[in-house]
KEKE-3310 file (N, C-alpha, C; in steps of 0.2 Angstrom, whole numbers, plus 5000, padded with zeros to 4 digits):
npx = (4900:4903:4915:4915:4927:4933:4943:4960:4978:4991:5007:5019:5032:5045:5062:5064:5075:5079:5076:5084:5093:5081:5071:5075:5069:5056:5043:5042:5029:5023:5026:5022:5008:5000:4995:4991:4997:5006:5001:4988:4981:4982:4974:4962:4960:4958:4946:4937:4936:4928:4933:4933:4940:4956:4973:4987:5004:5018:5034:5045:5049:5039:5028:5022:5013:5003:4999:4994:4982:4975:4964:4966:4964:4968:4971:4959:4951:4958:4955:4941:4940:4945:4936:4938:4932:4929:4940:4943:4936:4940:4948:4941:4942:4944:4930:4933:4939:4953:4968:4983:4999:5015:5030:5042:5056:5065:5060:5056:5044:5035:5035:5029:5016:5012:5010:4997:4989:4980:4971:4965:4959:4947:4945:4945:4957:4965:4981:4990:5003:5011:5021:5017:5007:4992:4985:4970:4959:4946:4939:4947:4964:4964:4950:4949:4956:4947:4935:4940:4943:4930:4926:4935:4937:4949:4966:4973:4984:4991:4997:5009:5016:5033:5048:5062:5075:5072:5066:5073:5071:5059:5046:5043:5032:5028:5017:5000:4990:4974:4964:4964:4968:4969:4977:4983:4993:5008:5021:5033:5046:5057:5064:5073:5089:5094:5087:5072:5055:5045:5038:5030:5027:5025:5015:5012:4999:4987:4976:4972:4967:4964:4973:4986:4993:4997:5007:5016:5020:5029:5039:5057:5070:5073:5078:5089:5090:5077:5060:5051:5037:5034:5040:5031:5020:5024:5025:5012:5007:5009:4999:4987:4976:4981:4979:4982:4981:4982:4984:4974:4980:4990:5005:5014:5029:5033:5045:5054:5062:5059:5046:5039:5040:5033:5020:5017:5015:5004:4993)
npy = (5079:5065:5052:5035:5025:5012:5004:4997:4998:4987:4988:4975:4971:4972:4968:4965:4968:4971:4960:4950:4934:4927:4932:4929:4917:4917:4929:4944:4949:4937:4933:4923:4927:4922:4911:4916:4924:4940:4949:4945:4952:4965:4965:4961:4973:4982:4977:4979:4993:4995:4993:4985:4980:4974:4977:4969:4972:4963:4955:4944:4934:4932:4923:4915:4923:4925:4911:4909:4917:4911:4897:4880:4866:4853:4852:4855:4844:4834:4837:4836:4822:4817:4820:4833:4845:4857:4864:4871:4883:4888:4900:4912:4920:4938:4946:4951:4956:4951:4955:4953:4961:4961:4969:4973:4978:4983:4997:5006:5013:5023:5019:5006:5009:5017:5007:5003:5011:5008:4999:5007:5017:5031:5034:5038:5031:5019:5016:5004:5000:4985:4982:4989:4986:4990:4991:4996:5003:5007:5013:5006:5009:5012:5015:5026:5035:5035:5041:5054:5057:5058:5070:5080:5077:5077:5071:5061:5058:5046:5049:5048:5053:5053:5048:5059:5054:5044:5049:5051:5039:5040:5047:5064:5077:5094:5104:5112:5114:5109:5103:5093:5081:5082:5089:5101:5098:5105:5103:5090:5079:5066:5055:5064:5069:5079:5092:5089:5094:5092:5082:5073:5059:5050:5036:5023:5022:5028:5039:5043:5054:5051:5059:5058:5050:5058:5065:5055:5050:5060:5062:5060:5048:5048:5048:5035:5031:5028:5028:5039:5039:5050:5061:5063:5066:5078:5086:5086:5094:5107:5111:5105:5102:5093:5083:5077:5065:5061:5045:5035:5023:5009:5007:4994:4988:4976:4973:4976:4967:4968:4974:4964:4953:4957:4958:4945:4941:4948:4945)
npz = (4961:4972:4970:4971:4979:4971:4966:4969:4970:4974:4976:4974:4970:4974:4979:4992:5000:5013:5020:5016:5019:5016:5008:4995:4992:4997:4996:5004:5006:5008:5021:5035:5046:5059:5052:5040:5025:5025:5015:5014:5024:5020:5008:5014:5022:5012:5006:5016:5016:5005:4993:4977:4966:4964:4959:4959:4959:4953:4952:4943:4952:4961:4960:4970:4976:4967:4966:4979:4979:4970:4965:4972:4965:4966:4980:4985:4981:4987:5001:5001:4998:5009:5019:5024:5021:5027:5030:5019:5019:5031:5032:5025:5009:5005:4998:4984:4968:4961:4951:4941:4937:4929:4934:4924:4926:4941:4944:4954:4966:4960:4946:4947:4952:4941:4931:4933:4926:4915:4921:4931:4924:4922:4936:4953:4965:4976:4984:4992:5002:5004:5014:5026:5039:5047:5063:5069:5080:5078:5063:5049:5042:5028:5026:5034:5025:5014:5019:5022:5009:5003:5008:5003:4989:4984:4981:4993:5007:5018:5034:5047:5063:5065:5074:5074:5070:5062:5051:5039:5032:5025:5015:5018:5023:5021:5029:5031:5044:5046:5054:5069:5064:5051:5036:5024:5011:5007:5002:4998:5002:4997:5008:5016:5019:5028:5038:5038:5033:5042:5055:5050:5042:5026:5025:5018:5013:5001:4992:4976:4963:4946:4939:4943:4936:4925:4930:4934:4922:4918:4927:4931:4935:4952:4969:4974:4961:4955:4949:4958:4968:4976:4970:4959:4966:4972:4960:4957:4967:4962:4954:4959:4973:4987:5001:5018:5030:5047:5051:5062:5072:5075:5067:5059:5052:5041:5036:5046:5058:5071:5072:5065:5073:5084:5078:5076:5089:5092:5083)
capx = (4898:4909:4916:4916:4934:4932:4949:4966:4984:4995:5014:5022:5037:5051:5066:5064:5082:5080:5075:5088:5092:5075:5067:5078:5064:5049:5042:5041:5022:5020:5028:5016:5006:4994:4993:4990:5002:5005:4997:4981:4978:4981:4968:4956:4959:4955:4939:4933:4936:4924:4937:4930:4945:4963:4978:4994:5010:5022:5039:5045:5050:5033:5023:5019:5008:4998:4997:4990:4975:4972:4961:4970:4959:4971:4970:4951:4950:4961:4952:4935:4941:4947:4931:4940:4930:4928:4946:4943:4933:4942:4950:4938:4946:4940:4926:4936:4942:4961:4971:4990:5003:5022:5034:5048:5062:5064:5061:5053:5037:5031:5034:5025:5009:5011:5008:4990:4985:4974:4967:4962:4954:4946:4942:4950:4959:4969:4987:4992:5010:5010:5025:5014:5000:4989:4980:4966:4953:4939:4940:4954:4968:4961:4944:4950:4957:4941:4931:4943:4942:4923:4925:4939:4937:4956:4971:4974:4990:4991:5003:5010:5022:5039:5054:5067:5080:5069:5063:5077:5069:5052:5044:5041:5028:5027:5010:4996:4986:4967:4961:4969:4971:4969:4982:4984:5000:5012:5027:5035:5053:5058:5070:5077:5095:5094:5082:5065:5051:5041:5039:5025:5030:5020:5015:5010:4992:4986:4970:4974:4963:4968:4978:4992:4997:5000:5014:5021:5023:5034:5045:5063:5072:5075:5082:5090:5089:5071:5054:5048:5030:5035:5041:5025:5016:5027:5023:5005:5005:5010:4993:4981:4977:4982:4978:4985:4977:4986:4980:4974:4981:4997:5008:5019:5033:5035:5052:5057:5061:5056:5039:5036:5040:5028:5014:5016:5012:4997:4988)
capy = (5072:5061:5046:5029:5022:5005:5001:4999:4995:4985:4986:4970:4968:4974:4962:4964:4967:4972:4954:4944:4930:4923:4934:4925:4912:4919:4936:4947:4949:4930:4931:4921:4930:4918:4906:4919:4929:4947:4952:4944:4957:4971:4964:4962:4980:4986:4975:4982:5000:4996:4991:4979:4977:4975:4975:4968:4972:4958:4953:4937:4930:4933:4919:4913:4928:4923:4905:4910:4920:4906:4891:4874:4861:4847:4853:4855:4837:4830:4838:4833:4815:4815:4823:4839:4851:4863:4868:4876:4889:4890:4907:4914:4926:4944:4946:4956:4953:4952:4953:4954:4963:4961:4975:4970:4980:4986:5005:5010:5013:5027:5015:5001:5012:5019:5001:5002:5016:5006:4996:5012:5021:5038:5033:5038:5024:5018:5013:5001:4997:4979:4982:4992:4983:4995:4989:5001:5001:5009:5012:5004:5014:5015:5018:5033:5039:5035:5046:5060:5059:5060:5077:5085:5075:5078:5066:5060:5054:5044:5051:5047:5056:5048:5051:5063:5050:5039:5053:5050:5033:5041:5054:5069:5082:5101:5104:5117:5111:5111:5101:5089:5075:5084:5094:5102:5096:5111:5101:5083:5077:5059:5053:5070:5068:5084:5097:5087:5099:5091:5075:5069:5054:5046:5029:5017:5022:5034:5039:5047:5055:5048:5064:5057:5047:5063:5067:5049:5050:5065:5062:5056:5044:5052:5045:5028:5029:5025:5033:5040:5042:5056:5066:5064:5070:5085:5089:5087:5100:5113:5112:5103:5102:5087:5083:5072:5063:5057:5039:5033:5016:5007:5004:4989:4987:4969:4973:4977:4961:4970:4975:4958:4948:4960:4956:4938:4940:4951:4942)
capz = (4963:4975:4966:4975:4978:4970:4964:4972:4968:4979:4973:4978:4966:4976:4980:4999:5002:5020:5023:5014:5013:5016:5002:4989:4990:5000:4995:5010:5007:5010:5028:5039:5052:5062:5047:5034:5023:5027:5010:5015:5029:5016:5004:5019:5024:5006:5005:5021:5014:5000:4987:4973:4962:4966:4955:4963:4954:4955:4948:4941:4957:4966:4958:4976:4978:4962:4968:4985:4978:4965:4968:4971:4964:4969:4987:4987:4979:4993:5007:5000:4998:5016:5023:5028:5017:5032:5030:5013:5021:5037:5031:5019:5006:5005:4992:4980:4962:4961:4945:4942:4932:4931:4933:4921:4930:4947:4943:4959:4967:4955:4940:4949:4952:4934:4928:4934:4923:4911:4926:4935:4920:4924:4942:4959:4967:4982:4984:4998:5002:5009:5020:5032:5042:5053:5068:5071:5085:5074:5056:5046:5039:5021:5027:5036:5019:5010:5022:5020:5001:5002:5010:4999:4982:4981:4983:5001:5009:5024:5037:5054:5066:5066:5077:5070:5068:5057:5045:5033:5028:5023:5012:5023:5020:5023:5029:5034:5048:5045:5060:5073:5060:5043:5034:5017:5009:5004:4999:5000:5001:4998:5012:5017:5023:5034:5038:5036:5033:5048:5058:5047:5036:5022:5028:5015:5011:4997:4987:4971:4957:4940:4936:4946:4930:4921:4933:4934:4915:4917:4932:4930:4941:4958:4974:4972:4953:4954:4948:4965:4968:4980:4965:4956:4971:4972:4954:4957:4971:4959:4950:4962:4980:4990:5008:5022:5036:5052:5052:5069:5073:5076:5061:5059:5046:5041:5034:5052:5062:5078:5071:5062:5078:5088:5075:5077:5096:5093:5079)
cpx = (4904:4909:4917:4923:4933:4938:4955:4972:4988:5002:5017:5028:5044:5055:5066:5071:5083:5079:5079:5091:5086:5071:5070:5073:5057:5048:5040:5033:5019:5023:5022:5015:4999:4991:4991:4996:5001:5000:4989:4977:4977:4975:4962:4955:4956:4948:4935:4932:4931:4927:4934:4935:4952:4968:4984:4999:5015:5028:5040:5046:5044:5027:5019:5013:5002:4995:4992:4983:4972:4969:4966:4966:4962:4970:4963:4949:4952:4957:4945:4935:4942:4942:4934:4938:4930:4934:4947:4941:4935:4945:4948:4942:4941:4936:4928:4939:4949:4964:4979:4993:5010:5025:5041:5055:5060:5066:5058:5046:5032:5030:5029:5017:5007:5008:5000:4986:4979:4969:4962:4957:4954:4943:4948:4952:4964:4975:4988:4998:5010:5015:5022:5007:4998:4984:4976:4960:4946:4940:4947:4958:4965:4954:4944:4952:4951:4936:4934:4942:4935:4922:4929:4938:4944:4960:4972:4980:4990:4998:5003:5016:5027:5045:5059:5072:5078:5066:5067:5075:5062:5052:5041:5037:5029:5020:5007:4991:4979:4963:4966:4972:4972:4974:4981:4992:5003:5018:5029:5042:5054:5065:5075:5083:5096:5088:5075:5060:5046:5042:5034:5027:5024:5021:5010:5002:4990:4979:4972:4968:4968:4973:4985:4997:5000:5007:5019:5024:5029:5040:5051:5065:5075:5080:5083:5090:5083:5066:5051:5041:5030:5036:5035:5020:5018:5025:5016:5003:5006:5003:4987:4982:4978:4982:4981:4981:4981:4982:4980:4974:4988:5000:5014:5022:5035:5042:5056:5056:5058:5048:5035:5035:5034:5021:5012:5013:5005:4992:4988)
cpy = (5068:5055:5041:5027:5014:5001:5002:4995:4993:4983:4981:4967:4969:4967:4961:4963:4968:4965:4948:4941:4927:4925:4932:4920:4913:4926:4938:4948:4942:4928:4929:4925:4926:4914:4909:4923:4936:4951:4951:4949:4963:4970:4964:4969:4984:4984:4979:4990:5001:4995:4985:4976:4979:4973:4975:4968:4968:4958:4946:4932:4930:4929:4916:4917:4926:4916:4905:4912:4916:4900:4885:4868:4854:4847:4852:4848:4833:4831:4835:4825:4812:4818:4829:4845:4857:4867:4872:4882:4892:4898:4909:4920:4932:4943:4952:4953:4956:4950:4955:4957:4963:4968:4972:4971:4983:4994:5009:5010:5017:5023:5009:5004:5014:5013:5000:5007:5014:5002:5001:5016:5028:5038:5035:5031:5024:5015:5010:4998:4991:4978:4985:4989:4988:4991:4995:4999:5002:5007:5010:5010:5017:5017:5025:5038:5040:5041:5053:5062:5061:5068:5082:5083:5076:5072:5066:5056:5052:5046:5049:5051:5051:5052:5054:5059:5045:5043:5052:5044:5034:5047:5058:5075:5089:5102:5111:5113:5113:5109:5097:5084:5077:5090:5095:5101:5102:5108:5094:5082:5070:5058:5059:5068:5073:5088:5095:5093:5098:5084:5071:5065:5051:5039:5024:5017:5029:5033:5044:5048:5053:5053:5062:5054:5052:5065:5061:5049:5055:5065:5058:5053:5049:5048:5038:5026:5026:5030:5033:5043:5049:5062:5068:5068:5077:5089:5091:5093:5107:5115:5110:5103:5094:5087:5077:5071:5059:5051:5037:5026:5015:5004:4999:4988:4980:4968:4974:4970:4962:4970:4968:4953:4951:4958:4949:4936:4943:4947:4935)
cpz = (4966:4971:4972:4974:4977:4968:4968:4969:4974:4975:4977:4974:4968:4978:4988:5002:5009:5024:5020:5020:5012:5010:4996:4987:4992:4999:5002:5011:5009:5017:5032:5045:5054:5056:5041:5032:5024:5022:5011:5019:5025:5012:5008:5021:5018:5005:5010:5020:5008:4993:4984:4969:4964:4960:4959:4958:4957:4950:4947:4946:4963:4964:4964:4978:4973:4964:4974:4984:4972:4969:4967:4971:4967:4977:4989:4986:4985:4999:5007:5001:5005:5021:5027:5024:5021:5032:5024:5015:5028:5037:5025:5016:5005:4998:4988:4974:4962:4954:4946:4936:4934:4930:4931:4924:4936:4946:4948:4960:4962:4949:4942:4949:4945:4930:4928:4931:4919:4916:4929:4930:4922:4931:4948:4962:4973:4980:4991:4998:5007:5014:5026:5033:5048:5057:5071:5075:5082:5067:5054:5043:5032:5022:5030:5030:5015:5013:5021:5013:5000:5004:5006:4991:4979:4984:4990:5002:5016:5028:5044:5057:5067:5070:5072:5067:5062:5050:5038:5029:5025:5018:5017:5020:5024:5023:5032:5038:5047:5051:5064:5069:5053:5042:5026:5016:5005:5000:5002:4998:5002:5002:5013:5022:5029:5033:5036:5037:5039:5051:5056:5041:5033:5024:5024:5013:5007:4994:4982:4966:4951:4937:4938:4940:4925:4923:4933:4927:4914:4921:4929:4936:4946:4963:4973:4965:4951:4952:4955:4964:4972:4975:4961:4960:4971:4966:4954:4961:4968:4956:4954:4969:4982:4998:5011:5028:5041:5054:5060:5070:5073:5069:5062:5052:5046:5039:5040:5056:5068:5077:5069:5068:5083:5085:5076:5084:5097:5089:5079)
residu = (MET:MET:LYS:LYS:ILE:ARG:LYS:ALA:ILE:ILE:PRO:ALA:ALA:GLY:TYR:GLY:THR:ARG:ASN:LEU:PRO:ILE:THR:LYS:VAL:ILE:PRO:LYS:GLU:MET:PHE:PRO:ILE:ASN:GLY:ARG:PRO:ALA:ILE:HIS:TYR:ILE:VAL:GLU:GLU:ALA:ALA:ARG:ALA:GLY:ILE:GLU:GLU:ILE:LEU:ILE:VAL:VAL:SER:ARG:ASN:LYS:ASN:MET:ILE:LEU:ASP:TYR:PHE:ASP:ARG:SER:LEU:GLU:LEU:GLU:THR:PHE:LEU:GLU:LYS:ASN:ASN:LYS:GLN:HIS:LEU:ILE:GLU:GLU:VAL:PRO:PHE:PRO:ASN:VAL:HIS:ILE:GLN:PHE:VAL:ARG:GLN:PRO:TYR:SER:GLU:GLY:LEU:GLY:ASP:ALA:VAL:ALA:LEU:GLY:LYS:ARG:PHE:VAL:GLY:ASN:GLU:PRO:PHE:ALA:VAL:LEU:LEU:PRO:ASP:ASP:ILE:PHE:LEU:CYS:SER:ASN:ALA:GLY:ALA:LEU:GLU:GLN:LEU:VAL:ASP:ALA:TYR:GLN:GLU:SER:ASN:SER:SER:ILE:ILE:GLY:LEU:GLN:GLU:VAL:LEU:PRO:GLU:TYR:LEU:LYS:ASN:TYR:GLY:VAL:VAL:LYS:GLU:GLU:LYS:ILE:SER:ASP:LEU:HIS:TYR:LYS:ILE:LEU:ASP:ILE:VAL:GLU:LYS:PRO:LYS:SER:SER:PRO:PRO:SER:ASN:LEU:ALA:VAL:THR:GLY:ARG:TYR:ILE:PHE:ASN:PRO:SER:ILE:PHE:THR:TYR:LEU:ASP:LYS:VAL:GLU:LYS:GLY:VAL:GLY:GLY:GLU:ILE:GLN:LEU:THR:ASP:ALA:ILE:LYS:ALA:LEU:LEU:VAL:GLU:GLU:GLU:CYS:PHE:GLY:ILE:ASN:ILE:GLN:GLY:LYS:ARG:TYR:ASP:ILE:GLY:SER:ALA:LYS:ASP:TYR:LEU:THR:LEU:LEU:LYS:ILE:LEU)
# end
């Protein structure tokens, strides 16, 4: 029986070092795009894919994210008093339940996802990295993964082709092609310095069965002295099938000044 993907984790606890010094005071996830913070678009994407509950992993300096998704009674009162109630609903929030957990130490993406173990329970779940915003002409990026999961009932990784000189910045897969867009994952390497196994890079969208937590509990610190989600996936591949889908859409990395400025012109 296929299980519905109802829950998602959004890891948003990183320091945003690529965007210093502004990220000393403004979380990268709160960078404005057409009047909304970047993370708003990630939550919208999740909601459109059928997600009902989201856990956002934050650090101590990310309270601005909590404030954004909370009600501001003072602002609502002010707007009502000044006959500007329409502004409250000008940008409606996605119909999804959001909760938060703090990552006490910057231990890496794998550690951030592991904090969602109790939240997820025994259900398959999605992971969306807020650095990556996808603009898709048809189904959204996460929707494409959800559709693929319904066919395989196995963990799914979002992939895209990346120029060889940039592969050193990504997790890169060794794959067996199933169809034009679908692959069986044979191996995965985090930020290969040389000889990447392919030109298919992991791009910020995942669906996992809850068994991933078994592997996250066992992995040791890897590249960068952090708990790498890639290493847990590599361990999973020994015992389980995992598939990849080439996401159809344009990806923009808001940590890149070029991509961020391009998004400002488009949205």
